[in-house]
C-alpha positions as CSV (number, residue, x, y, z in Angstrom):
1,M,213.3,104.2,163.4
2,P,211.2,104.3,160.2
3,N,213.2,101.5,158.5
4,V,212.8,99.0,161.3
5,P,209.7,96.7,161.4
6,P,207.4,97.4,164.3
7,I,208.2,94.0,166.0
8,G,211.9,94.9,166.1
9,V,211.7,98.5,167.3
10,L,212.0,97.7,171.1
11,P,215.1,95.4,170.7
12,A,216.7,98.0,168.3
13,L,216.0,100.8,170.8
14,I,217.4,98.8,173.7
15,A,220.5,98.0,171.7
16,R,221.1,101.7,171.2
17,M,220.8,102.6,174.9
18,D,223.5,103.0,177.5
19,D,224.3,99.6,179.1
20,V,223.1,100.5,182.5
21,L,219.8,102.0,181.3
22,A,219.3,99.0,179.0
23,A,219.8,96.7,181.9
24,V,217.2,98.6,184.0
25,V,214.7,98.4,181.1
26,V,215.2,94.7,180.5
27,A,215.1,93.9,184.3
28,G,211.8,95.9,184.5
29,L,210.3,94.0,181.5
30,A,211.4,90.7,182.9
31,G,210.0,91.5,186.4
32,S,206.7,92.6,185.0
33,L,206.5,89.6,182.8
34,F,207.2,87.1,185.7
35,G,204.9,88.9,188.0
36,T,202.0,88.8,185.5
37,I,202.6,85.1,184.7
38,S,202.6,84.0,188.3
39,A,199.5,86.1,189.1
40,L,197.6,84.6,186.2
41,S,198.7,81.1,187.0
42,I,197.6,81.4,190.6
43,G,194.3,83.0,189.5
44,A,193.6,80.3,187.0
45,A,194.4,77.6,189.6
46,T,192.2,79.2,192.1
47,L,189.3,79.4,189.6
48,L,189.7,75.7,188.9
49,Y,189.7,75.0,192.6
50,K,186.6,77.0,193.4
51,D,184.6,76.2,190.3
52,F,185.4,72.5,189.9
53,Y,187.2,70.9,192.9
54,I,184.9,72.3,195.6
55,P,181.6,71.6,193.8
56,L,182.7,68.0,192.9
57,R,184.3,67.1,196.2
58,G,182.2,69.1,198.6
59,D,184.5,70.3,201.3
60,G,187.4,72.5,200.3
61,E,189.6,71.7,203.3
62,G,192.3,69.2,203.7
63,R,195.4,67.8,202.0
64,G,193.6,66.9,198.8
65,S,192.7,70.5,198.2
66,L,196.2,71.7,198.6
67,A,197.5,69.0,196.3
68,F,194.9,70.0,193.7
69,V,195.8,73.7,193.8
70,R,199.5,72.8,193.5
71,A,198.9,70.4,190.5
72,A,196.6,73.0,188.9
73,T,199.2,75.7,189.3
74,I,201.8,73.5,187.7
75,A,199.5,72.5,184.9
76,V,198.4,76.0,184.1
77,G,202.0,77.2,184.2
78,L,203.3,74.4,181.8
79,L,200.3,74.3,179.4
80,P,201.2,77.4,177.4
81,I,204.8,76.3,176.8
82,P,204.2,74.0,173.8
83,L,201.9,76.7,172.3
84,A,204.7,79.3,172.7
85,I,207.3,76.9,171.3
86,Y,205.3,75.6,168.3
87,A,203.2,78.7,167.4
88,P,204.6,80.2,164.3
89,D,203.3,83.7,165.1
90,I,202.8,84.6,168.7
91,L,201.0,87.8,167.8
92,K,198.3,85.9,165.9
93,V,197.9,83.6,168.9
94,T,197.5,86.6,171.2
95,F,194.8,88.0,169.0
96,L,193.1,84.5,169.1
97,A,193.1,84.7,172.9
98,K,191.5,88.1,172.6
99,S,188.9,86.7,170.4
100,L,188.1,83.9,172.8
101,R,187.6,86.5,175.6
102,T,185.0,88.2,173.4
103,T,182.6,85.3,174.0
104,L,182.9,85.8,177.8
105,A,182.3,89.5,177.4
106,V,179.1,88.8,175.4
107,L,177.9,86.4,178.1
108,V,178.6,88.9,180.8
109,L,176.6,91.6,178.9
110,F,173.7,89.1,178.6
111,A,173.8,88.3,182.3
112,F,173.7,92.0,183.3
113,Y,171.4,93.5,180.7
114,A,169.2,90.6,179.6
115,P,169.1,88.1,182.5
116,H,165.8,86.7,181.3
117,V,167.5,85.5,178.2
118,T,170.5,83.9,180.0
119,R,170.4,80.3,181.1
120,P,173.4,78.4,182.4
121,R,173.1,75.5,180.0
122,A,173.0,77.9,177.0
123,A,175.9,79.8,178.3
124,F,177.9,76.6,178.7
125,V,177.0,75.5,175.2
126,S,177.9,78.9,173.8
127,I,181.3,78.8,175.5
128,V,182.2,75.3,174.2
129,A,180.8,76.1,170.7
130,S,182.7,79.4,170.6
131,L,185.9,77.7,171.7
132,V,185.7,75.0,169.1
133,L,184.5,77.1,166.2
134,T,186.7,80.1,166.8
135,I,189.8,78.0,167.0
136,G,188.7,76.1,164.0
137,W,188.1,79.4,162.1
138,F,191.6,80.6,163.2
139,L,193.2,77.3,162.0
140,A,191.4,77.6,158.7
141,G,193.0,80.9,158.1
142,D,190.0,83.2,158.7
143,P,188.0,82.2,155.6
144,F,186.3,84.9,153.5
145,G,188.5,87.5,155.3
146,I,186.3,87.3,158.4
147,D,188.4,87.6,161.5
148,N,187.9,85.0,164.2
149,A,186.9,87.8,166.7
150,Y,183.6,88.2,164.8
151,V,183.0,84.4,165.0
152,A,183.5,84.5,168.7
153,L,181.1,87.5,168.9
154,V,178.4,86.0,166.8
155,I,178.3,82.4,168.3
156,P,177.1,83.3,171.8
157,L,174.5,85.7,170.2
158,V,173.2,82.9,168.1
159,V,173.2,80.2,170.8
160,M,171.6,82.4,173.5
161,G,169.1,83.8,171.0
162,T,168.1,80.3,169.8
163,D,167.9,79.1,173.4
164,H,165.6,82.0,174.3
165,L,163.4,81.5,171.2
166,L,163.1,77.7,172.0
167,K,162.3,78.6,175.6
168,R,159.6,81.1,174.6
169,S,158.1,78.7,172.0
170,G,157.7,76.0,174.7
171,A,159.7,73.5,172.6
172,D,160.2,70.4,174.6
173,I,163.6,69.3,175.7
174,P,164.5,66.1,174.0
175,A,164.4,63.0,176.2
176,S,168.0,62.3,175.3
177,V,169.1,65.3,177.5
178,P,169.9,64.1,181.0
179,V,167.5,65.2,183.8
180,S,170.3,67.0,185.6
181,L,170.8,69.3,182.5
182,R,167.2,70.1,182.0
183,Q,165.9,73.5,183.3
184,K,162.5,74.6,183.9
């Protein structure tokens, strides 16, 4: 199908198939899609529960924890719907999500191969900065022809490197930083 744009090849191929075979292909695609979506929603809700609810509330047992997991699952399931409806190009948004995962990959590499450089506060700052700046770069239309994946790659390197240099130089932590965020 050389005359069909790449995004339209699968629908065109399914339209040319026998009805029974096309039904099997579409059912398989729908089944894999629904299975993946539910697994990702439950996984995200579990991470929210273990990383936020339990540390803040202490005990993870009881009716409150079940209500939190249910609410988190519903929120995580409904959150992408406006993005899917209003995003003009789903493929570009998918590549933006890939770019945002680049930051986490850099932090994991730091944690495994340079643990002396990695500090939790700097990792948190690099995640937040990367989230804001990468999405901003994407919304600005990737200025200067630089893809947002490179922005997501460079930001944690800069933040972690700066934090490590400040830590090595013995620079004092400003008094405006709360005691709970200071690390020795």
